[in-house]
Chimera marker file (.cmm) of the C-alpha trace (Angstrom):
<marker_set name="trace">
<marker id="1" x="0.000" y="0.000" z="0.000" r="1" g="1" b="0" radius="0.5"/>
<marker id="2" x="1.231" y="3.471" z="-0.869" r="1" g="1" b="0" radius="0.5"/>
<marker id="3" x="1.286" y="5.504" z="2.343" r="1" g="1" b="0" radius="0.5"/>
<marker id="4" x="3.642" y="7.858" z="4.127" r="1" g="1" b="0" radius="0.5"/>
<marker id="5" x="5.730" y="4.946" z="5.447" r="1" g="1" b="0" radius="0.5"/>
<marker id="6" x="6.127" y="3.466" z="1.976" r="1" g="1" b="0" radius="0.5"/>
<marker id="7" x="7.402" y="6.733" z="0.497" r="1" g="1" b="0" radius="0.5"/>
<marker id="8" x="9.576" y="7.523" z="3.516" r="1" g="1" b="0" radius="0.5"/>
<marker id="9" x="11.231" y="4.122" z="3.033" r="1" g="1" b="0" radius="0.5"/>
<marker id="10" x="12.060" y="5.255" z="-0.500" r="1" g="1" b="0" radius="0.5"/>
<marker id="11" x="13.565" y="8.470" z="0.884" r="1" g="1" b="0" radius="0.5"/>
<marker id="12" x="15.615" y="6.338" z="3.294" r="1" g="1" b="0" radius="0.5"/>
<marker id="13" x="16.969" y="4.379" z="0.306" r="1" g="1" b="0" radius="0.5"/>
<marker id="14" x="18.237" y="7.705" z="-1.031" r="1" g="1" b="0" radius="0.5"/>
<marker id="15" x="19.695" y="8.606" z="2.364" r="1" g="1" b="0" radius="0.5"/>
<marker id="16" x="21.583" y="5.304" z="2.353" r="1" g="1" b="0" radius="0.5"/>
<marker id="17" x="23.048" y="6.228" z="-1.054" r="1" g="1" b="0" radius="0.5"/>
<marker id="18" x="24.278" y="9.498" z="0.452" r="1" g="1" b="0" radius="0.5"/>
<marker id="19" x="25.768" y="7.609" z="3.394" r="1" g="1" b="0" radius="0.5"/>
<marker id="20" x="27.657" y="5.274" z="1.069" r="1" g="1" b="0" radius="0.5"/>
<marker id="21" x="28.968" y="8.289" z="-0.876" r="1" g="1" b="0" radius="0.5"/>
<marker id="22" x="30.209" y="9.888" z="2.372" r="1" g="1" b="0" radius="0.5"/>
<marker id="23" x="27.566" y="12.596" z="2.193" r="1" g="1" b="0" radius="0.5"/>
<marker id="24" x="25.367" y="13.541" z="5.146" r="1" g="1" b="0" radius="0.5"/>
<marker id="25" x="22.683" y="10.834" z="4.807" r="1" g="1" b="0" radius="0.5"/>
<marker id="26" x="19.562" y="12.743" z="3.888" r="1" g="1" b="0" radius="0.5"/>
<marker id="27" x="17.278" y="11.489" z="1.153" r="1" g="1" b="0" radius="0.5"/>
<marker id="28" x="14.138" y="12.799" z="-0.491" r="1" g="1" b="0" radius="0.5"/>
<marker id="29" x="11.461" y="11.786" z="-2.957" r="1" g="1" b="0" radius="0.5"/>
<marker id="30" x="8.704" y="13.825" z="-4.603" r="1" g="1" b="0" radius="0.5"/>
<marker id="31" x="5.395" y="12.095" z="-5.218" r="1" g="1" b="0" radius="0.5"/>
<marker id="32" x="2.345" y="12.960" z="-7.304" r="1" g="1" b="0" radius="0.5"/>
<marker id="33" x="-0.692" y="10.696" z="-7.546" r="1" g="1" b="0" radius="0.5"/>
<marker id="34" x="1.160" y="7.914" z="-5.668" r="1" g="1" b="0" radius="0.5"/>
<marker id="35" x="3.977" y="7.991" z="-8.232" r="1" g="1" b="0" radius="0.5"/>
<marker id="36" x="7.551" y="8.969" z="-7.413" r="1" g="1" b="0" radius="0.5"/>
<marker id="37" x="8.658" y="11.589" z="-9.933" r="1" g="1" b="0" radius="0.5"/>
<marker id="38" x="11.944" y="12.587" z="-8.298" r="1" g="1" b="0" radius="0.5"/>
<marker id="39" x="14.555" y="10.921" z="-6.098" r="1" g="1" b="0" radius="0.5"/>
<marker id="40" x="17.524" y="12.682" z="-4.572" r="1" g="1" b="0" radius="0.5"/>
<marker id="41" x="20.049" y="12.716" z="-1.774" r="1" g="1" b="0" radius="0.5"/>
<marker id="42" x="22.600" y="15.162" z="-0.464" r="1" g="1" b="0" radius="0.5"/>
<marker id="43" x="25.328" y="16.035" z="-2.963" r="1" g="1" b="0" radius="0.5"/>
<marker id="44" x="27.047" y="18.869" z="-1.108" r="1" g="1" b="0" radius="0.5"/>
<marker id="45" x="30.438" y="17.135" z="-0.944" r="1" g="1" b="0" radius="0.5"/>
<marker id="46" x="30.400" y="15.717" z="-4.465" r="1" g="1" b="0" radius="0.5"/>
<marker id="47" x="29.314" y="19.005" z="-6.037" r="1" g="1" b="0" radius="0.5"/>
<marker id="48" x="31.198" y="21.206" z="-3.559" r="1" g="1" b="0" radius="0.5"/>
<marker id="49" x="27.948" y="23.147" z="-3.224" r="1" g="1" b="0" radius="0.5"/>
<marker id="50" x="26.350" y="24.060" z="0.099" r="1" g="1" b="0" radius="0.5"/>
<marker id="51" x="22.946" y="24.332" z="-1.600" r="1" g="1" b="0" radius="0.5"/>
<marker id="52" x="22.965" y="20.753" z="-2.939" r="1" g="1" b="0" radius="0.5"/>
<marker id="53" x="20.698" y="19.423" z="-0.201" r="1" g="1" b="0" radius="0.5"/>
<marker id="54" x="18.437" y="16.454" z="-0.931" r="1" g="1" b="0" radius="0.5"/>
<marker id="55" x="15.332" y="18.639" z="-0.948" r="1" g="1" b="0" radius="0.5"/>
<marker id="56" x="16.807" y="21.138" z="-3.402" r="1" g="1" b="0" radius="0.5"/>
<marker id="57" x="17.887" y="18.341" z="-5.739" r="1" g="1" b="0" radius="0.5"/>
<marker id="58" x="14.465" y="16.667" z="-5.531" r="1" g="1" b="0" radius="0.5"/>
<marker id="59" x="12.560" y="19.919" z="-6.152" r="1" g="1" b="0" radius="0.5"/>
<marker id="60" x="14.691" y="20.692" z="-9.211" r="1" g="1" b="0" radius="0.5"/>
<marker id="61" x="14.244" y="17.175" z="-10.574" r="1" g="1" b="0" radius="0.5"/>
<marker id="62" x="10.469" y="17.204" z="-10.008" r="1" g="1" b="0" radius="0.5"/>
<marker id="63" x="10.114" y="20.610" z="-11.679" r="1" g="1" b="0" radius="0.5"/>
<marker id="64" x="11.993" y="19.294" z="-14.708" r="1" g="1" b="0" radius="0.5"/>
<marker id="65" x="9.809" y="16.186" z="-14.785" r="1" g="1" b="0" radius="0.5"/>
<marker id="66" x="6.608" y="18.272" z="-14.677" r="1" g="1" b="0" radius="0.5"/>
<marker id="67" x="8.035" y="20.970" z="-16.953" r="1" g="1" b="0" radius="0.5"/>
<marker id="68" x="6.964" y="23.676" z="-14.525" r="1" g="1" b="0" radius="0.5"/>
<marker id="69" x="8.234" y="25.395" z="-11.421" r="1" g="1" b="0" radius="0.5"/>
<marker id="70" x="5.219" y="24.800" z="-9.188" r="1" g="1" b="0" radius="0.5"/>
<marker id="71" x="4.725" y="21.469" z="-7.437" r="1" g="1" b="0" radius="0.5"/>
<marker id="72" x="1.322" y="22.285" z="-5.962" r="1" g="1" b="0" radius="0.5"/>
<marker id="73" x="-0.072" y="18.751" z="-6.322" r="1" g="1" b="0" radius="0.5"/>
<marker id="74" x="3.068" y="17.060" z="-5.023" r="1" g="1" b="0" radius="0.5"/>
<marker id="75" x="4.304" y="15.728" z="-1.720" r="1" g="1" b="0" radius="0.5"/>
<marker id="76" x="7.927" y="15.842" z="-0.580" r="1" g="1" b="0" radius="0.5"/>
<marker id="77" x="9.205" y="13.066" z="1.661" r="1" g="1" b="0" radius="0.5"/>
<marker id="78" x="12.539" y="13.851" z="3.299" r="1" g="1" b="0" radius="0.5"/>
<marker id="79" x="14.375" y="11.950" z="6.002" r="1" g="1" b="0" radius="0.5"/>
<marker id="80" x="15.414" y="15.040" z="7.983" r="1" g="1" b="0" radius="0.5"/>
<marker id="81" x="13.490" y="18.176" z="8.866" r="1" g="1" b="0" radius="0.5"/>
<marker id="82" x="14.222" y="20.772" z="6.170" r="1" g="1" b="0" radius="0.5"/>
<marker id="83" x="16.594" y="23.623" z="6.951" r="1" g="1" b="0" radius="0.5"/>
<marker id="84" x="15.653" y="27.269" z="6.455" r="1" g="1" b="0" radius="0.5"/>
<marker id="85" x="17.058" y="27.343" z="2.906" r="1" g="1" b="0" radius="0.5"/>
<marker id="86" x="15.164" y="24.225" z="1.873" r="1" g="1" b="0" radius="0.5"/>
<marker id="87" x="11.950" y="25.395" z="3.518" r="1" g="1" b="0" radius="0.5"/>
<marker id="88" x="12.216" y="28.569" z="1.443" r="1" g="1" b="0" radius="0.5"/>
<marker id="89" x="12.465" y="26.494" z="-1.736" r="1" g="1" b="0" radius="0.5"/>
<marker id="90" x="9.604" y="24.285" z="-0.539" r="1" g="1" b="0" radius="0.5"/>
<marker id="91" x="7.504" y="27.393" z="0.075" r="1" g="1" b="0" radius="0.5"/>
<marker id="92" x="8.221" y="28.883" z="-3.365" r="1" g="1" b="0" radius="0.5"/>
<marker id="93" x="7.650" y="25.582" z="-5.181" r="1" g="1" b="0" radius="0.5"/>
<marker id="94" x="4.216" y="25.383" z="-3.516" r="1" g="1" b="0" radius="0.5"/>
<marker id="95" x="4.447" y="21.725" z="-2.538" r="1" g="1" b="0" radius="0.5"/>
<marker id="96" x="1.109" y="20.706" z="-1.058" r="1" g="1" b="0" radius="0.5"/>
<marker id="97" x="2.484" y="18.310" z="1.548" r="1" g="1" b="0" radius="0.5"/>
<marker id="98" x="5.803" y="17.866" z="3.318" r="1" g="1" b="0" radius="0.5"/>
<marker id="99" x="6.570" y="14.737" z="5.319" r="1" g="1" b="0" radius="0.5"/>
<marker id="100" x="9.844" y="14.507" z="7.207" r="1" g="1" b="0" radius="0.5"/>
<marker id="101" x="11.458" y="11.914" z="9.413" r="1" g="1" b="0" radius="0.5"/>
<marker id="102" x="13.859" y="13.078" z="12.110" r="1" g="1" b="0" radius="0.5"/>
<marker id="103" x="13.733" y="16.550" z="13.609" r="1" g="1" b="0" radius="0.5"/>
<marker id="104" x="16.781" y="18.784" z="13.267" r="1" g="1" b="0" radius="0.5"/>
<marker id="105" x="16.932" y="20.649" z="16.566" r="1" g="1" b="0" radius="0.5"/>
<marker id="106" x="20.007" y="22.656" z="15.486" r="1" g="1" b="0" radius="0.5"/>
<marker id="107" x="19.301" y="23.662" z="11.890" r="1" g="1" b="0" radius="0.5"/>
<marker id="108" x="15.684" y="22.742" z="11.186" r="1" g="1" b="0" radius="0.5"/>
<marker id="109" x="13.213" y="25.306" z="9.901" r="1" g="1" b="0" radius="0.5"/>
<marker id="110" x="11.137" y="25.045" z="13.081" r="1" g="1" b="0" radius="0.5"/>
<marker id="111" x="14.006" y="26.586" z="15.066" r="1" g="1" b="0" radius="0.5"/>
<marker id="112" x="13.627" y="29.719" z="12.936" r="1" g="1" b="0" radius="0.5"/>
<marker id="113" x="9.859" y="29.632" z="13.521" r="1" g="1" b="0" radius="0.5"/>
<marker id="114" x="9.154" y="29.449" z="9.801" r="1" g="1" b="0" radius="0.5"/>
<marker id="115" x="5.913" y="28.162" z="8.386" r="1" g="1" b="0" radius="0.5"/>
<marker id="116" x="5.153" y="26.132" z="5.296" r="1" g="1" b="0" radius="0.5"/>
<marker id="117" x="3.091" y="27.588" z="2.451" r="1" g="1" b="0" radius="0.5"/>
<marker id="118" x="-0.424" y="28.330" z="3.772" r="1" g="1" b="0" radius="0.5"/>
<marker id="119" x="-1.908" y="25.689" z="1.449" r="1" g="1" b="0" radius="0.5"/>
<marker id="120" x="0.603" y="23.034" z="2.533" r="1" g="1" b="0" radius="0.5"/>
<marker id="121" x="0.459" y="20.464" z="5.295" r="1" g="1" b="0" radius="0.5"/>
<marker id="122" x="3.503" y="19.274" z="7.218" r="1" g="1" b="0" radius="0.5"/>
<marker id="123" x="3.855" y="15.969" z="9.030" r="1" g="1" b="0" radius="0.5"/>
<marker id="124" x="7.001" y="15.225" z="10.986" r="1" g="1" b="0" radius="0.5"/>
<marker id="125" x="8.286" y="12.155" z="12.766" r="1" g="1" b="0" radius="0.5"/>
<marker id="126" x="7.511" y="9.563" z="10.089" r="1" g="1" b="0" radius="0.5"/>
<marker id="127" x="10.138" y="6.809" z="10.519" r="1" g="1" b="0" radius="0.5"/>
<marker id="128" x="12.114" y="9.284" z="12.613" r="1" g="1" b="0" radius="0.5"/>
<marker id="129" x="14.019" y="6.587" z="14.504" r="1" g="1" b="0" radius="0.5"/>
<marker id="130" x="15.363" y="4.998" z="11.320" r="1" g="1" b="0" radius="0.5"/>
<marker id="131" x="16.363" y="8.358" z="9.848" r="1" g="1" b="0" radius="0.5"/>
<marker id="132" x="18.005" y="9.513" z="13.083" r="1" g="1" b="0" radius="0.5"/>
<marker id="133" x="19.894" y="6.223" z="13.478" r="1" g="1" b="0" radius="0.5"/>
<marker id="134" x="21.431" y="6.588" z="10.019" r="1" g="1" b="0" radius="0.5"/>
<marker id="135" x="22.517" y="10.152" z="10.797" r="1" g="1" b="0" radius="0.5"/>
<marker id="136" x="23.956" y="9.208" z="14.199" r="1" g="1" b="0" radius="0.5"/>
<marker id="137" x="25.884" y="6.318" z="12.677" r="1" g="1" b="0" radius="0.5"/>
<marker id="138" x="27.264" y="8.568" z="9.935" r="1" g="1" b="0" radius="0.5"/>
<marker id="139" x="28.484" y="11.258" z="12.337" r="1" g="1" b="0" radius="0.5"/>
<marker id="140" x="29.884" y="8.703" z="14.779" r="1" g="1" b="0" radius="0.5"/>
<marker id="141" x="31.839" y="7.144" z="11.897" r="1" g="1" b="0" radius="0.5"/>
<marker id="142" x="33.138" y="10.468" z="10.570" r="1" g="1" b="0" radius="0.5"/>
<marker id="143" x="34.266" y="11.671" z="14.007" r="1" g="1" b="0" radius="0.5"/>
<marker id="144" x="36.409" y="8.599" z="14.728" r="1" g="1" b="0" radius="0.5"/>
<link id1="1" id2="2" r="1" g="1" b="0" radius="0.2"/>
<link id1="2" id2="3" r="1" g="1" b="0" radius="0.2"/>
<link id1="3" id2="4" r="1" g="1" b="0" radius="0.2"/>
<link id1="4" id2="5" r="1" g="1" b="0" radius="0.2"/>
<link id1="5" id2="6" r="1" g="1" b="0" radius="0.2"/>
<link id1="6" id2="7" r="1" g="1" b="0" radius="0.2"/>
<link id1="7" id2="8" r="1" g="1" b="0" radius="0.2"/>
<link id1="8" id2="9" r="1" g="1" b="0" radius="0.2"/>
<link id1="9" id2="10" r="1" g="1" b="0" radius="0.2"/>
<link id1="10" id2="11" r="1" g="1" b="0" radius="0.2"/>
<link id1="11" id2="12" r="1" g="1" b="0" radius="0.2"/>
<link id1="12" id2="13" r="1" g="1" b="0" radius="0.2"/>
<link id1="13" id2="14" r="1" g="1" b="0" radius="0.2"/>
<link id1="14" id2="15" r="1" g="1" b="0" radius="0.2"/>
<link id1="15" id2="16" r="1" g="1" b="0" radius="0.2"/>
<link id1="16" id2="17" r="1" g="1" b="0" radius="0.2"/>
<link id1="17" id2="18" r="1" g="1" b="0" radius="0.2"/>
<link id1="18" id2="19" r="1" g="1" b="0" radius="0.2"/>
<link id1="19" id2="20" r="1" g="1" b="0" radius="0.2"/>
<link id1="20" id2="21" r="1" g="1" b="0" radius="0.2"/>
<link id1="21" id2="22" r="1" g="1" b="0" radius="0.2"/>
<link id1="22" id2="23" r="1" g="1" b="0" radius="0.2"/>
<link id1="23" id2="24" r="1" g="1" b="0" radius="0.2"/>
<link id1="24" id2="25" r="1" g="1" b="0" radius="0.2"/>
<link id1="25" id2="26" r="1" g="1" b="0" radius="0.2"/>
<link id1="26" id2="27" r="1" g="1" b="0" radius="0.2"/>
<link id1="27" id2="28" r="1" g="1" b="0" radius="0.2"/>
<link id1="28" id2="29" r="1" g="1" b="0" radius="0.2"/>
<link id1="29" id2="30" r="1" g="1" b="0" radius="0.2"/>
<link id1="30" id2="31" r="1" g="1" b="0" radius="0.2"/>
<link id1="31" id2="32" r="1" g="1" b="0" radius="0.2"/>
<link id1="32" id2="33" r="1" g="1" b="0" radius="0.2"/>
<link id1="33" id2="34" r="1" g="1" b="0" radius="0.2"/>
<link id1="34" id2="35" r="1" g="1" b="0" radius="0.2"/>
<link id1="35" id2="36" r="1" g="1" b="0" radius="0.2"/>
<link id1="36" id2="37" r="1" g="1" b="0" radius="0.2"/>
<link id1="37" id2="38" r="1" g="1" b="0" radius="0.2"/>
<link id1="38" id2="39" r="1" g="1" b="0" radius="0.2"/>
<link id1="39" id2="40" r="1" g="1" b="0" radius="0.2"/>
<link id1="40" id2="41" r="1" g="1" b="0" radius="0.2"/>
<link id1="41" id2="42" r="1" g="1" b="0" radius="0.2"/>
<link id1="42" id2="43" r="1" g="1" b="0" radius="0.2"/>
<link id1="43" id2="44" r="1" g="1" b="0" radius="0.2"/>
<link id1="44" id2="45" r="1" g="1" b="0" radius="0.2"/>
<link id1="45" id2="46" r="1" g="1" b="0" radius="0.2"/>
<link id1="46" id2="47" r="1" g="1" b="0" radius="0.2"/>
<link id1="47" id2="48" r="1" g="1" b="0" radius="0.2"/>
<link id1="48" id2="49" r="1" g="1" b="0" radius="0.2"/>
<link id1="49" id2="50" r="1" g="1" b="0" radius="0.2"/>
<link id1="50" id2="51" r="1" g="1" b="0" radius="0.2"/>
<link id1="51" id2="52" r="1" g="1" b="0" radius="0.2"/>
<link id1="52" id2="53" r="1" g="1" b="0" radius="0.2"/>
<link id1="53" id2="54" r="1" g="1" b="0" radius="0.2"/>
<link id1="54" id2="55" r="1" g="1" b="0" radius="0.2"/>
<link id1="55" id2="56" r="1" g="1" b="0" radius="0.2"/>
<link id1="56" id2="57" r="1" g="1" b="0" radius="0.2"/>
<link id1="57" id2="58" r="1" g="1" b="0" radius="0.2"/>
<link id1="58" id2="59" r="1" g="1" b="0" radius="0.2"/>
<link id1="59" id2="60" r="1" g="1" b="0" radius="0.2"/>
<link id1="60" id2="61" r="1" g="1" b="0" radius="0.2"/>
<link id1="61" id2="62" r="1" g="1" b="0" radius="0.2"/>
<link id1="62" id2="63" r="1" g="1" b="0" radius="0.2"/>
<link id1="63" id2="64" r="1" g="1" b="0" radius="0.2"/>
<link id1="64" id2="65" r="1" g="1" b="0" radius="0.2"/>
<link id1="65" id2="66" r="1" g="1" b="0" radius="0.2"/>
<link id1="66" id2="67" r="1" g="1" b="0" radius="0.2"/>
<link id1="67" id2="68" r="1" g="1" b="0" radius="0.2"/>
<link id1="68" id2="69" r="1" g="1" b="0" radius="0.2"/>
<link id1="69" id2="70" r="1" g="1" b="0" radius="0.2"/>
<link id1="70" id2="71" r="1" g="1" b="0" radius="0.2"/>
<link id1="71" id2="72" r="1" g="1" b="0" radius="0.2"/>
<link id1="72" id2="73" r="1" g="1" b="0" radius="0.2"/>
<link id1="73" id2="74" r="1" g="1" b="0" radius="0.2"/>
<link id1="74" id2="75" r="1" g="1" b="0" radius="0.2"/>
<link id1="75" id2="76" r="1" g="1" b="0" radius="0.2"/>
<link id1="76" id2="77" r="1" g="1" b="0" radius="0.2"/>
<link id1="77" id2="78" r="1" g="1" b="0" radius="0.2"/>
<link id1="78" id2="79" r="1" g="1" b="0" radius="0.2"/>
<link id1="79" id2="80" r="1" g="1" b="0" radius="0.2"/>
<link id1="80" id2="81" r="1" g="1" b="0" radius="0.2"/>
<link id1="81" id2="82" r="1" g="1" b="0" radius="0.2"/>
<link id1="82" id2="83" r="1" g="1" b="0" radius="0.2"/>
<link id1="83" id2="84" r="1" g="1" b="0" radius="0.2"/>
<link id1="84" id2="85" r="1" g="1" b="0" radius="0.2"/>
<link id1="85" id2="86" r="1" g="1" b="0" radius="0.2"/>
<link id1="86" id2="87" r="1" g="1" b="0" radius="0.2"/>
<link id1="87" id2="88" r="1" g="1" b="0" radius="0.2"/>
<link id1="88" id2="89" r="1" g="1" b="0" radius="0.2"/>
<link id1="89" id2="90" r="1" g="1" b="0" radius="0.2"/>
<link id1="90" id2="91" r="1" g="1" b="0" radius="0.2"/>
<link id1="91" id2="92" r="1" g="1" b="0" radius="0.2"/>
<link id1="92" id2="93" r="1" g="1" b="0" radius="0.2"/>
<link id1="93" id2="94" r="1" g="1" b="0" radius="0.2"/>
<link id1="94" id2="95" r="1" g="1" b="0" radius="0.2"/>
<link id1="95" id2="96" r="1" g="1" b="0" radius="0.2"/>
<link id1="96" id2="97" r="1" g="1" b="0" radius="0.2"/>
<link id1="97" id2="98" r="1" g="1" b="0" radius="0.2"/>
<link id1="98" id2="99" r="1" g="1" b="0" radius="0.2"/>
<link id1="99" id2="100" r="1" g="1" b="0" radius="0.2"/>
<link id1="100" id2="101" r="1" g="1" b="0" radius="0.2"/>
<link id1="101" id2="102" r="1" g="1" b="0" radius="0.2"/>
<link id1="102" id2="103" r="1" g="1" b="0" radius="0.2"/>
<link id1="103" id2="104" r="1" g="1" b="0" radius="0.2"/>
<link id1="104" id2="105" r="1" g="1" b="0" radius="0.2"/>
<link id1="105" id2="106" r="1" g="1" b="0" radius="0.2"/>
<link id1="106" id2="107" r="1" g="1" b="0" radius="0.2"/>
<link id1="107" id2="108" r="1" g="1" b="0" radius="0.2"/>
<link id1="108" id2="109" r="1" g="1" b="0" radius="0.2"/>
<link id1="109" id2="110" r="1" g="1" b="0" radius="0.2"/>
<link id1="110" id2="111" r="1" g="1" b="0" radius="0.2"/>
<link id1="111" id2="112" r="1" g="1" b="0" radius="0.2"/>
<link id1="112" id2="113" r="1" g="1" b="0" radius="0.2"/>
<link id1="113" id2="114" r="1" g="1" b="0" radius="0.2"/>
<link id1="114" id2="115" r="1" g="1" b="0" radius="0.2"/>
<link id1="115" id2="116" r="1" g="1" b="0" radius="0.2"/>
<link id1="116" id2="117" r="1" g="1" b="0" radius="0.2"/>
<link id1="117" id2="118" r="1" g="1" b="0" radius="0.2"/>
<link id1="118" id2="119" r="1" g="1" b="0" radius="0.2"/>
<link id1="119" id2="120" r="1" g="1" b="0" radius="0.2"/>
<link id1="120" id2="121" r="1" g="1" b="0" radius="0.2"/>
<link id1="121" id2="122" r="1" g="1" b="0" radius="0.2"/>
<link id1="122" id2="123" r="1" g="1" b="0" radius="0.2"/>
<link id1="123" id2="124" r="1" g="1" b="0" radius="0.2"/>
<link id1="124" id2="125" r="1" g="1" b="0" radius="0.2"/>
<link id1="125" id2="126" r="1" g="1" b="0" radius="0.2"/>
<link id1="126" id2="127" r="1" g="1" b="0" radius="0.2"/>
<link id1="127" id2="128" r="1" g="1" b="0" radius="0.2"/>
<link id1="128" id2="129" r="1" g="1" b="0" radius="0.2"/>
<link id1="129" id2="130" r="1" g="1" b="0" radius="0.2"/>
<link id1="130" id2="131" r="1" g="1" b="0" radius="0.2"/>
<link id1="131" id2="132" r="1" g="1" b="0" radius="0.2"/>
<link id1="132" id2="133" r="1" g="1" b="0" radius="0.2"/>
<link id1="133" id2="134" r="1" g="1" b="0" radius="0.2"/>
<link id1="134" id2="135" r="1" g="1" b="0" radius="0.2"/>
<link id1="135" id2="136" r="1" g="1" b="0" radius="0.2"/>
<link id1="136" id2="137" r="1" g="1" b="0" radius="0.2"/>
<link id1="137" id2="138" r="1" g="1" b="0" radius="0.2"/>
<link id1="138" id2="139" r="1" g="1" b="0" radius="0.2"/>
<link id1="139" id2="140" r="1" g="1" b="0" radius="0.2"/>
<link id1="140" id2="141" r="1" g="1" b="0" radius="0.2"/>
<link id1="141" id2="142" r="1" g="1" b="0" radius="0.2"/>
<link id1="142" id2="143" r="1" g="1" b="0" radius="0.2"/>
<link id1="143" id2="144" r="1" g="1" b="0" radius="0.2"/>
</marker_set>
């Protein structure tokens, strides 16, 4: 069945790809009508680009797929709470739903008291333990 857990599992597959590439393990997928139209993970190290977050990559890919800049009928699944930069892009792309896994208490958009687009819904905590475990393992590995 296609539900939030199913699509978050797909975002976690992308996060695992980032992990294996020695990127911060964050993954994202964009969905429309129960179909994944974009998959992405962090590419900041590979591209030497601080803006190459999973969400930014997924939004760009989905916009190309739909041949338009607005993603108003789409849902973004991302393994980590979006940062301020990504929430700005999410706002401007007009995604209708955002689902994230683990909270980011240091750099997440909620710390800046930002809101999603007024027409959007946000659900956090979906498969948060799995997403957080991957992040903790990554940072534990990189610090040793």
